[in-house]
N, C-alpha and C positions, 0 to 999 in steps of 0.2 A: 646908599648901599654897602660900602667898606665896613661902617658900623653894625650893619645888620650881621655880619657874615664874620665879623672877629669876635663876636658875643658866644657863639657857639663851639669855636675854635677853643676859645680861653676854658670855655668848661670840659671841653673833652682833654685839654690837657691838665686840670685838674683831677678828674676823675682817674686818668691816667697816671698821674703822678702817685697816687695809692695804688698799690698790688692789692690783686686778689690773697696771693701769699700773707701780705699784711693783717687783710681782713681775717682770713680763717685763723691766724695764729692768736689774734686779740677776743674772736669768738671762745677758741679753746680755754683762753686765761679765765673767761667770765663763766663758761660752763665749768670746769675745775672749781673755781672758787665757791660760786652760788647757785650751780646747779640750770637745767632745761628753761625752768620757768623765767630766771633772769634775764635768759639772751632776749634782749628785743635790740630792733634797731636804733631805737633812741639811747638806749645803754651802750651799743656799738659805738655810735655816730659820738657820744660824749669820751668813750675811751681814747677813739680814733682822733678827736679835734677835728672832726669833718661833718659836713653834711648828709645825710641819708642819701642824698640824690647820686654822691661819688660810692656808695657800697652798692646800690640798687645797681650801678651801670656794669658789676661784678657778679652780682646774686641775685635770683629772681625773687626768691622770697625766704622766709626761715627754713624752710623743708630744702632748701636748693643749699643752705648754707651750713645749716646740722650733715648733709650729706656729705659738703668739703671736706667739713672738720674729720668726720670721722674716717674719709680716704686720706688724709694728711697723716692721722695716727697710724693706720693699718699700714699704709704704704712704708711708713717708716719703721715700725714695730715688726712687722710680718714679712720678713724676705724670703723671696721662694726656695725652699730646700734645693741644693743642688743634685744632679741628676744621679749623681754615687750615693747619697743616701736612702739607706735600707727603708721601707714603705712604714713599716710601724715607728722608726724614729723619727721620718720627717712627719708623722701625724702629731706624735708627742712634741715636738718643737713647736708646730704650727699652735697646738692646742696650749701650750705653756706660754706662748710668746700672747696669743689672744686672751688667755686670762691675766697675763701681767698688765695688758694694757688696760683690761675693763677694771683692774684693780686700783689701776692710776687714775683712770679717769669713769666715775663711775655713773655715767650718763651713757657712755658708749654703749656698753651692754643693751639696754632700752634701744636704743636707736640701730643698732645690727639685729636686732628681732623683729624690730617693727616695720622693718625695711629693706626686706631679703633681696629685692630686686636692686640695691644701689650697688656703687663700681665697689665700694669695700667688702660687703658683705658676699658677692659675685665672687668677686678675688679669693676670700676664706674659702667658699664653697670647692673653686674650682681647684685649687691647692689640695683640698682633703679628698676630692673626688679624685683627682688623678692617683694620689698614693692609695685609694680602697681600691683601684682598678690595679693598680700593680702587686697588689698582695693577691690577686688571682682569684677576687671574688665573682661566683658565678655571675652571668649577666640579669639573671632574675631575680638577683639578691643584691643588685648594685645598688637601687634607688634606696632602700630599706637601710642598709648599713652607712650608707653616706648620711642620710637623715637623721638615723641614731646619733651618731657622732655631731654632727652640727647641730643640732637641736639640744644634746647634754652639753657640747661646749658654752653656747652663747647662754643659754638658759641657764647652768650652774654658775658662769661666771658673774652674768648679771645678777642671780640672787645674792650670790655673796658681795656684791659690790652694796648691794640694797640693806641687806644686814649690816655692813661695816658703816653706811648711813644712819642707820638705827643704833648701833652703837655707839657711835661717835656722839650721836644727839643726847643719849642715857647716860654714856659714861664710858671708859674705855673698853677696850674688846674683850678682855681679860675680865673684867670686873662682870660686863655682859653676859659674857658664856656662864661664869661662874652663880649668877644671877637666875639665869635659866637652870643651870644644870642643878642648883639647889632645888628649884620647884619641881625638876622632875622626879628626884631623889625620894620628894616626898609625897608621889602620887599612891594611888591607891596599890596595894602589891599584886592584888588580882586581877585588878582591871587592866593594868599598866606595868605587867612583870618585866617585858622587854624594854620600855622607856627606861625604866627604872635603872637596868641593866648596863645600858650604853651613857647612862649620864655622866661619869665620872669622865669617859672616852669624848663627849664633847665638850667638858669643861678645857681639857686638853688639847685638842685636835688641831691641828696644822690646816689650813684650808686649802695651801695650795696641794699639799700630798696626800688631801683625802680627793681634791678635783681629778689631780692626776691618776690617782687609783681608780677612779669610776673610767677614766680612757681605757684603763687597762683591762678592766672588765669587759668593756665592747671590744675589744681589740681580741680577746680572749673568745669570746661568744664568734666573731668573725673567723676566728682561724679555726672554727670548729668546722665551717662552712667551706673554708679552702680544702680543708683535709678529704671533706666529703667529697667535694668534685675532682678531687687528684684520683687518678685512676691506677697510678701506681702502688704496688703493695707498700 
């Protein structure tokens, strides 16, 4: 009887010796280096020099692990703005923090967009939603304003990360953009007049500045709703 009770206790001690935080950190390293396809429990076990059972003690499956890795990054990089921060500044601060996080961890955008019910996505949604409310947006327009900001933030940031991966695979970013811009500049001038016109801007643009310009355009549109709802002259 003593031998039968000792073995499970030893297994529990080995599982507890490996913390969930260690597992999540190792998962993030694999994701950042090799992408989501490379994150397997076999690869994680090899990296942590442990058996898969010790990992399953802390996470149920790959989706659970991805959610934990996402939450770790968002909790670390997106601090809730202070109550004294003006709502537009708060929205811009959160948007840029999310952009920078996705830029640093290219797999993150797809994970946030794919699973909006996970804690990290809910954290971002709540922060943006409260700031939109603080702008004085009419109740009937709250959902549309909030969703426009969230979809733009996550969609554009994820697309930029995908573009960066493609550029890295082909060449550096500047060479990649120069190549695309050159192709645009030589398109038919009648059929693609506008695309030819902006080719040089594509070549030299800054992704982060362009992203923030989009946030400001959405905020400017939200501003028209709040002014329309304000009864004061």
